[in-house]
N, C-alpha and C positions, 0 to 999 in steps of 0.2 A: 568656438571654445574647443581650447583643449581640453587634453581628459582630467584636468587639476581643475579644472575651473567647473565643469560636469559636473562633480564630485562637491566641491564649491555651493552649485547649485544648488545639488539635492539635499544636503545642511538646511542652507537660505529656506529653502521653498517645505519646509520640516516633511520632506518626504522620507519614507521605508528602505524606496530602494528604489536603485539606476537603471534601468535595461541599457545596452546596447547595442543593435542589432544592422545589421549590412542593409540598406536600400532604405533604412527610415529611418525617420528625427530619432533624438534621444527622447527616450520617456521614464519618468516618472511614474513612482507609483504611492498617491498620498490621498490616507481615512481608505485605504484597500482600495482606491481608483486610481484607473494609467491615463495618465496625459502627458502628452506631445507636448516636451519645450519648443514652440510658435516657431519660435526664435531662427532658429536649427535648423536646417538641408537636410536633406537624409544626407546618412554618412558612406561615404562612398570604401570598397575593398581597402586601399589601398591604405588613407586615413585610420579604418579603425586596425591595422597593424600598427599603424606607426602611431597610435596611440595606446594602445595595450601593449607592447612592446619597449612602451618607455618608462614602462613602472615594475618592469619585473626585471632579476638579476638574468644571467647570460645563464645558470644552473636554472631558476623556476621557466624560464623562456624554454631550455634543450625539453624538459620536464613537458611542458606543456605540450609540445610540438609531438613528444613519443607517445603522451601516454591521451594526450585530446581533451581533456580535462585536468583542470587545478584549482584548488583554495588556496587562496593566500590573505593574511591582514594586509590593511595600508591604511598610510597617513597620511595626512596632511602637516604645512610648517606649521598651521597652526593647530593642532595634534583633533584634528578632526580626523577618525576611525572609520574605516568598513570594512566590511568583511566580505569577499569578491571572488567568486566564481567565473573564469574563463572556461568555455566549452565551444564547441566547431558544429556549425551546423549549415548542410549543406553547401561544406567545402570552406565556409565563412569564419570565419574569429566572433567570438561575438562574447560579452559580457553583465554579467549582471551582481551590481552591487548590492549592500544589506550597508545603512547605515547604522552605526553604534552611536546612541545618544551618549552626548561626551560627560552627561550627568549621573553618577551610578546608580543607580537605581536606588528606592525603597519598598520593601514590602509595601508602605504608604503610599505607594505613588502610584503604586501595582493595584490599589485598592484586596489588598489579598487579607479573608479572613479570619477571625481570633487565632483560629487549630491551629494553622498552620504555623503562627507562632509556636504553639507548646509543642508541635514537629518538632522543629532544628534546636530543639533541647533533649533531640532526645542522645544517648550516647551510643546508640544502633540499631539495625534496619534499614531500609530501601525505600525508599520516596521516589516517584515516575512522577515528571511533569510531562504530559503527553498533547497532540493534538496535530490538526494540521499546520505545515510547510504556513511559516508567517504571521504563527498565531501571538510570537509570544514566547514561545519557550526556552530561545535563551534569555530573555529579560528577567525571566517570572527564576532560573538559575542563576542568577548574578543577585537580585537583589533579597533573595535565601542565603549566600556567601557571605552579602554585605551583613547582616543582619546578623550571625555568626562569626564575624571578622569584631563588628561591633559590641560584640556581647556574651561571649566564651572565651575561653583560652583554648587556642585546638589548636592543631596540623592541618590544616589543610590543603592537599593537592589538587590540582584541577587540569583533567587529561581535556583537550580542546582540539578544536578542528574548526577554522583557525582560533587562535586566542582571540576573544573581543575585546572585555570591559577589561581593564588593566588593574588589581586591586593594588591597594598601599594595607599594608598591612599593622592591623593597629591593637588589637588582642589576639590578635590569631599570627601567626608565621603562616604564610600561605606561599605556595611551591606552581606556579604555572606552565605545565605543560603541550607544546604544541606536535601534533600531528603533523609529520615530515620530517624537523628540523627539530622536536626534541624528542621526540618519539616516532616508533615505525610504523604500528599498527593498535590501536584502542586494547585488542588484546592482552599485545605483547607489556603494554607498560603497565596495562593492570598488573599482569603475573609480578612487577616486582617491584609491586606499589607495597607490598606486606613489610619491606623490607628496609623502607624507607618513614616508618612511624607512623603513619597518619592516622589521625582521629575522624576526619570528612573527607569524604572523595568524594569529589562530580567529576562524573562522567558527560563529555556534552552531548554524546546519541551513541544508546546501544542497538549497533547496525547490523551486527551476525552472532552465529551461536555462540561463537569462544568467548565474544565479550561479556553476552549475557550469562553466561556459565560462571563468566568470572567474577563481572559485578554480582552475582548472588552468592558464590562464595564468600563473594570478602562480605558483605552485609552478613551473612554467618559468622563471620569469625573475628567478632567488637565492634564492628566499623560504622559509623551513619555514611550510609552510598544515595547521595543526589545523582537522578541521570535521567537526560529523556527518551523518547520513543518518540515514531507516528503512524498513532493510530487514534482512534477517536472516540472514546469514551472506556468510563472506566472496564467496565468488562471486558471489552474487547480487547485494553490491552493486555488484561491474566492470561487470555484464551492467544492473546499471539506470542506471550512467553514461554508456556505452553508448549505451545504448535511448535514452535521452532524448532526444538528435541525429537529426537528418534522417537517411532512409539515406543521402546522400548526404555527408554529416560523418562516418558512423562509422568508416571504415577512417583516418583520420587524425587523429579523436580516438582508436582504438587504443592508435595508434601516441604519439601525446602521452604518453597514462593508461600504455602499460607503461613509457616514460622517466621518470615523475615520482611514482606511484605509491611511498611508500614504503614502508606495508605498512594492513591492515584489520584492526582490532580488533572482533569482533563478540562483542557481552557480550549476560545475560541475568543478570537477579538468579532467584535460585530457594527457600525456605523452606528456613530450618536447620532441625537435628531440635532445636536446642537452644533454640530459636526468633534471630528473625533473619531477615536474608536474606545468601547466600553469592553470589558474582557467577562466574557461568561464563564465560569466552573461551575465542573462536576467534580465531589468531593466524595471521594471511598475511603475510608477506615478500614483496619485488618485486624477489628472487631472478634470473641471468638465465634461469632454467626460464618461470619464474613470466611474466613480462618476452615472452620468445618466446610462450606461452601464448596472452598476451591478443592479441600483435600477427597471430597464428595464429586468433584468433576461435575458440578450441577451452578455454571456458571451464568448460567441465563438469569439463576436467580438471586445475582449480584444488582440487579439494576431493583429490585423489591424493594431487597433491607435499604438499598439508600434513601429510596424514596419514604420510607418506616421508622426511618433513624436519625430523624433535623435535632433530635434530643443533643447528642454524641455527634454533631457537627460533621452530620452528612449533610448533602445538596445536591440533587441529580440539577441535569444539564438543567431540563423542563422548569425543573422550580427557580434557580437561580435566572432563567431568562424570562421568567414571569415578578420576578425581582427588578431584573433594573426594568421592564413594564412597565410597573406598578412605582415607578420613581421618577417613569418618564425618562428615560435615559435612553430607550431605543422603543421606534415606535410598534407596532403592530404584525405589521410584514416582517417587520428582520424576524420578529419573536419568535412568528410560526413557521417561519421559512425553515427554521433551525430544531422546529420540537417534535419529539416523539407525537405529543399527543396532542393539537392545535388546539383541539378545544376549549381546551382551559383556559382559554383565552375567553368564550367566547360568551362568558359569565359578568367577563370584567368592565368595569364600568368603559368608554367608548372618547 
């Protein structure tokens, strides 16, 4: 197969990712598991170079050779889209491509709880989607933007690396800006976004101090900001944001965050009993109690507040894992492997 055929195979087999490594046959990730394309032979170095360079412009090729890393979006003739990362390993080049579903995701499709619909009606504040790589953060962001686009008259600006889902303006006006071609850095794009009259700003990833600081300021100035962070829980997310700042700024950041944070939605994708994957989500809402804990640097107590605030719409990860298990969506071993307190399921019917 040539590289376009490999991309097509990933789509047909409903894979989430395609991996190309010199010396190995092509590999697909299907329902979280890595599967070799058995009909394909291991890829030789020269064949890999020919395949990968065939999808690059001359400028992209030179940037990749110079920087040894490159993120691009790629589209086949049938409009199938991919987020592609190119890399070097042991002086060979390789590729990891994330398959972007051609259907625009909805909040209903991804099983988002009702409280999230309310969050997306806010005029200002910071909503963070967190979790490990491959947990569906980009899909969740796209579903949120899609919901706002269908229900509010807003000016939405997205900063992405690279652009994944292509939005068609409905009730909202949407501008999508891509790192590398439209903006030099997320921080630089955010600096100028205030002059572009946005109502909602989506930041693909908060990667560094400058981006985090500018995002918080943006949320302070009357905008709804949606962003992602690679953290594993709601409490860890708050800690990570504060810790990225120098110690002499952290008290001020705690105060700012206590005022602008609307919610942290921390998610993981887990294998379902019937095949496919289910999302388990922890949801933190910034109530007065949570804001007070952030200001007083009592972040460790946030987990307890989440567990005791179901009526407000909060859900702990353990509680949501138990829900998935009770609904027979995931098995006991999968649930307990992700739980802080796996004994919660010991008294549950087997």
